[in-house]
ZAMARTOR-718143 format. One record per residue: residue in one letter; x, y, z of N, C-alpha, C, O in turn. Coordinates in steps of 0.2 Angstrom, whole numbers, padded with zeros to 4 digits, always signed. Atoms other than C-alpha are relative to their C-alpha. Last residue first. Layout:
AXYZXYZXYZXYZ
...
//
This chain:
T-0001+0005+0006+0493+0458+0543+0007-0003+0000+0009-0007-0004
N-0007+0000+0003+0488+0466+0559+0000-0005-0005-0003-0010-0005
Y-0001+0007+0002+0469+0469+0562+0007+0000-0003+0007+0001-0009
T-0006+0001+0004+0464+0485+0570+0001-0007-0001+0000-0011+0004
Y-0003+0006+0000+0447+0491+0576+0007+0000-0004+0007+0003-0009
F-0006+0000+0004+0440+0508+0581+0003-0007+0000+0006-0009+0006
H-0006+0003-0003+0423+0507+0589+0005+0000-0006+0003-0001-0011
W-0003+0006+0003+0409+0519+0583+0006-0002+0004+0009+0002+0007
S+0000+0005-0005+0401+0531+0595+0002-0006-0003+0002-0012+0000
S+0002+0006+0002+0406+0546+0584-0001-0005+0006+0003-0004+0011
K-0003+0005-0004+0407+0564+0590-0003-0007-0002-0009-0008-0001
G+0004+0005-0002+0402+0578+0578+0004-0006+0003+0010-0007+0001
T-0001+0007+0003+0413+0593+0577-0006-0005+0002-0009-0003+0007
Q+0007+0002+0002+0409+0612+0580+0001-0007-0004+0000-0008-0010
L+0001-0001+0007+0425+0613+0590-0007-0002-0002-0010-0005+0002
S+0001-0007+0000+0425+0614+0609-0001+0002-0007-0003+0008-0009
D+0007-0001-0002+0423+0595+0610-0002+0007-0001-0007+0009-0001
Y+0005+0002+0005+0439+0593+0600-0007+0001+0002-0011+0003-0003
L-0001-0005+0006+0449+0604+0612-0005-0003-0005-0009+0002-0008
K+0003-0007-0002+0442+0595+0628+0000+0005-0006-0004+0008-0008
Q+0007+0000+0001+0445+0578+0619-0003+0007+0002-0008+0009-0001
A+0002+0000+0007+0463+0582+0617-0007+0000-0001-0010+0004-0005
P-0002-0007+0002+0465+0586+0636-0002+0001-0008-0004+0006-0009
E+0005-0005-0002+0455+0570+0640+0002+0007-0002-0003+0011-0005
N-0003-0006+0001+0466+0557+0631-0005+0006+0001-0007+0009-0004
D-0002-0004-0005+0459+0543+0640+0004+0006-0001+0007+0009+0003
P+0005-0002-0004+0448+0537+0626+0002+0003+0007-0001+0007+0010
A+0001+0005-0005+0462+0537+0614-0005+0003+0005-0006+0009+0006
T-0005-0001-0005+0459+0548+0599-0001-0005+0005-0006-0008+0006
V+0001+0004-0006+0451+0546+0582+0005+0002+0005+0010+0005+0004
W-0005+0003-0004+0450+0557+0567-0002-0003+0006-0008-0003+0008
Q+0002+0004-0005+0439+0565+0553+0006-0003+0004+0012-0003+0001
L-0006+0002-0004+0440+0579+0541-0002-0004+0006-0006-0002+0010
R+0000-0001-0007+0425+0580+0529+0008-0002+0002+0011-0005-0001
A+0006-0002-0003+0420+0580+0511+0000+0002+0007-0004+0006+0010
A+0003+0005-0005+0437+0580+0504-0006+0003+0003-0007+0009+0004
G+0006+0004+0002+0440+0589+0488-0002-0005+0005-0007-0009+0003
N-0001+0006+0004+0458+0595+0490-0006-0005-0001-0005-0011-0002
K-0003-0002+0006+0454+0613+0495+0002-0006-0004+0003-0006-0010
A+0005-0003+0005+0442+0606+0508+0003+0001-0007+0000+0000-0012
A+0005+0006+0002+0455+0594+0516-0005+0003-0005-0006+0000-0010
F-0004+0004+0004+0468+0609+0517-0004-0006-0003-0004-0007-0009
S+0000-0004+0006+0455+0620+0525+0004-0004-0005+0001-0004-0011
R+0007+0000+0003+0451+0606+0538+0000+0004-0007-0003+0002-0011
C+0001+0007+0003+0470+0603+0540-0007+0000-0003-0008-0003-0008
H-0004+0000+0006+0473+0622+0544-0002-0006-0004-0002-0006-0010
E+0003-0004+0005+0458+0622+0556+0004+0000-0007+0001+0000-0012
I+0007+0003+0002+0465+0607+0565-0003+0004-0005-0005+0001-0011
L-0002+0006+0005+0483+0615+0565-0006-0004-0002-0007-0005-0008
Q-0002-0003+0007+0475+0631+0572+0003-0005-0005+0001-0005-0011
R+0006-0003+0003+0466+0622+0586+0002+0003-0007-0002+0001-0012
G+0004+0006+0002+0481+0612+0591-0006+0002-0004-0007+0000-0010
V-0004+0003+0005+0492+0628+0592-0004-0006-0003-0005-0006-0009
G+0004-0001+0006+0478+0638+0602+0004-0004-0006+0002-0003-0012
K-0001-0007+0003+0488+0642+0617-0002+0000-0007-0001+0005-0010
G+0005-0005-0002+0481+0628+0628+0002+0007-0003-0002+0012-0001
R+0007+0002+0000+0496+0617+0625-0004+0005+0003-0002+0009+0008
Q+0004-0004+0004+0513+0626+0621-0008-0002+0000-0012+0001-0003
G+0000-0007-0002+0523+0619+0635-0004+0005-0004-0005+0011-0002
P+0004-0001-0006+0517+0601+0632+0000+0008+0002-0005+0010+0004
S-0005+0000-0006+0523+0602+0614-0003+0002+0006-0008+0006+0006
T-0002-0006-0002+0508+0600+0602+0005-0001+0006+0003-0005+0011
Y-0004+0000-0006+0504+0584+0593+0002+0007+0001+0004+0011-0004
L+0000-0007-0002+0491+0579+0580+0004+0001+0007+0002-0003+0011
D-0004-0002-0006+0492+0564+0570-0001+0007+0001-0002+0011-0003
N-0003+0006-0003+0480+0554+0558+0004+0002+0006+0005-0002+0011
L-0005-0004-0004+0469+0569+0553+0003-0006+0005+0000-0007+0010
V-0001+0003-0006+0460+0558+0540+0005+0004+0004+0011+0004+0002
A-0006-0001-0002+0453+0567+0525+0000-0003+0007-0004-0001+0011
V-0001-0003-0007+0438+0561+0516+0007+0000+0002+0012-0003-0001
K-0007+0000-0003+0434+0557+0498+0000+0003+0007-0004+0008+0008
A-0004-0006+0001+0415+0554+0495+0008-0002+0003+0009-0006+0006
T-0003+0000+0006+0402+0541+0494+0004+0006-0002+0003+0009-0007
I+0002-0007+0003+0394+0546+0510+0003+0000-0007+0002+0006-0010
S+0006-0002-0003+0394+0528+0518-0003+0007-0002-0009+0009-0002
S+0006+0002+0004+0406+0522+0505-0006+0003+0003-0011+0004+0000
T+0005+0004-0005+0421+0531+0513-0006-0001-0005-0009+0004-0008
F+0007-0001+0002+0437+0537+0504-0005-0004+0004-0003-0008+0008
T+0003+0007+0001+0455+0540+0509-0008+0001-0003-0009+0007-0004
F+0006+0000+0003+0466+0555+0511-0002-0007-0001+0002-0011-0003
Y+0000+0005+0005+0479+0557+0524-0006+0000-0003-0011+0001+0000
V+0007+0001+0003+0482+0572+0535+0001-0005-0005+0006-0004-0010
T-0001+0004+0007+0497+0574+0547-0007-0002-0002-0011-0005+0002
A+0006+0004+0002+0498+0587+0561+0001-0003-0007+0004-0001-0011
F+0000+0003+0006+0513+0595+0570-0007-0003-0001-0010-0005+0004
G+0006+0004+0001+0517+0606+0585+0000-0003-0008+0003+0000-0012
V+0003+0002-0007+0531+0616+0593-0007-0004-0001-0010-0006+0004
V+0006+0005+0001+0543+0618+0579-0003-0002+0006+0001-0005+0010
S-0001+0007-0002+0555+0633+0584-0007-0004-0002-0012-0001-0002
G-0005+0004+0003+0557+0649+0575+0001-0007+0001+0004-0011-0002
S-0006-0003-0001+0547+0660+0587+0006-0004-0003+0011-0005+0000
E+0001-0006-0004+0533+0648+0585+0007+0002+0002+0011-0001+0005
R-0006-0004-0002+0532+0636+0571-0001+0006+0004-0005+0010+0002
F+0001-0007-0003+0518+0624+0568+0006+0003+0003+0009+0000+0007
I-0003-0002-0007+0522+0609+0557-0003+0007+0002-0004+0011-0003
F-0001-0007-0001+0511+0601+0543+0004+0001+0007+0003-0002+0012
Q-0001-0002-0007+0511+0584+0536+0002+0007+0001+0005+0010-0004
C-0005-0005-0001+0503+0581+0519+0001+0000+0008-0004-0001+0012
G+0000-0004-0006+0492+0568+0511+0006+0004+0001+0010+0005-0003
A+0002+0005-0005+0490+0554+0497-0001+0004+0007-0004+0002+0011
P+0008+0001+0000+0490+0567+0483-0002-0004+0006-0008-0004+0007
N+0002+0007+0000+0508+0571+0488-0007+0000+0000-0010+0003+0005
S+0002+0002+0007+0513+0589+0482-0002-0007+0000-0003-0010-0006
A+0006-0004+0003+0513+0598+0499-0002-0003-0007-0008-0002-0009
G-0001-0008+0001+0524+0585+0507-0006+0003-0004-0011-0001-0005
F+0006-0003+0000+0520+0567+0514+0001+0008+0000+0000+0011+0005
Q+0004+0000+0006+0534+0557+0508-0006+0004+0000-0009+0005-0005
S-0003-0004+0006+0546+0563+0521-0004+0000-0006-0004+0004-0010
F+0003-0006+0000+0535+0556+0535+0002+0005-0006-0001+0010-0008
F+0007+0001+0001+0540+0538+0531-0003+0007-0001-0007+0008-0006
E+0002+0003+0007+0558+0540+0528-0007+0001-0001-0009+0002-0006
K-0002-0005+0005+0560+0552+0543-0001-0002-0007-0004+0001-0011
N+0005-0006+0000+0550+0541+0554+0002+0005-0005-0002+0007-0009
R+0007+0002+0003+0560+0526+0549-0005+0005+0000-0008+0006-0005
S-0001+0001+0007+0576+0535+0553-0006-0002-0004-0007+0000-0009
D+0000-0006+0003+0569+0541+0570+0002+0000-0008-0001+0003-0012
S-0006+0000+0003+0565+0523+0575+0000+0007-0004-0005+0008-0008
I+0000-0006+0004+0552+0520+0588+0007+0001-0003+0012+0000+0000
D-0006+0000+0004+0549+0502+0593+0000+0006-0004-0002+0006-0010
A-0006+0003-0003+0537+0501+0607+0006+0001-0004+0012+0002-0001
V-0003+0004+0006+0524+0514+0603+0006-0003+0002+0010+0000+0005
K-0004+0006-0003+0517+0520+0620+0002-0005-0006+0001-0011-0005
Y+0005+0005+0001+0504+0533+0613+0004-0007+0001+0001-0012-0001
F+0006-0001-0004+0514+0546+0622-0005-0005-0001-0009-0007+0003
E-0001+0002-0007+0530+0539+0616-0006+0001+0004-0008-0003+0008
L+0000+0007+0000+0524+0540+0598+0001-0003+0007-0002-0008+0009
Y+0007+0002+0002+0520+0559+0600-0001-0008+0001-0006-0011+0004
K+0004-0002-0006+0536+0562+0609-0007-0003-0001-0010-0005+0003
R-0003+0005-0005+0546+0553+0594-0005+0001+0006-0007-0004+0009
I+0003+0006+0003+0535+0564+0581+0002-0006+0006-0002-0010+0007
L+0007+0000-0002+0540+0579+0591-0003-0006-0002-0008-0009+0002
P+0000+0001-0007+0559+0575+0590-0007+0000+0003-0009-0003+0007
L-0001+0006-0002+0557+0572+0571+0000-0001+0008-0003-0006+0010
V+0006+0003-0003+0549+0589+0568+0001-0007+0003-0003-0010+0006
E+0003-0003-0006+0565+0598+0566-0006-0003+0003-0007-0002+0009
D-0004+0002-0006+0573+0585+0555-0002+0004+0006-0001+0002+0012
I+0002+0007-0003+0559+0586+0542+0004-0001+0007+0001-0004+0011
N+0002-0001-0007+0562+0605+0539-0002-0007+0004-0003-0007+0010
N-0003-0005-0004+0571+0607+0523-0001+0001+0007+0002+0004+0011
D-0006+0002-0002+0566+0590+0516+0004+0006+0004+0009+0004+0007
S-0003+0001+0006+0548+0596+0517+0007-0003+0002+0009-0004+0008
V-0007+0003-0001+0535+0597+0530+0003-0001-0006+0000-0003-0011
P+0000+0007+0002+0521+0609+0525+0007-0003+0002+0012+0001+0002
E-0003+0001+0007+0520+0626+0534+0000-0008-0001+0001-0012+0004
I+0001+0007+0003+0510+0633+0548+0003-0001-0006+0002+0004-0011
M+0000+0001+0007+0516+0649+0557+0000-0007-0002+0003-0011+0001
//
């Protein structure tokens, strides 16, 4: 079952957010900062929403979608910024269901497309993404700290 993150379930997803950040080797992980940050992305926030996947009562995955715009197609787009499935649940369709849910959420909110990036060495995720009817970009992703 997929549901939006809210004040009622944010504490259940925090351990998965921590594991996700550990996977990407984030140095300074703070559960309190994560709670404050992700609490703002509920079903009623026009900036985006975080969703959890619940299996047998436990949260086993999550995805976060943010909205932005792109000039190249002059449209609103949705960015699938985070996607994580507990290791024991991988290969069972959790990630695929979360992506499809986010795609539907993006469409319902007027986004022309759902887009995301992943690490070049994240081959298990790429296997899932390549199995979907997605386009794969050859663009490079840059960051510039302020």
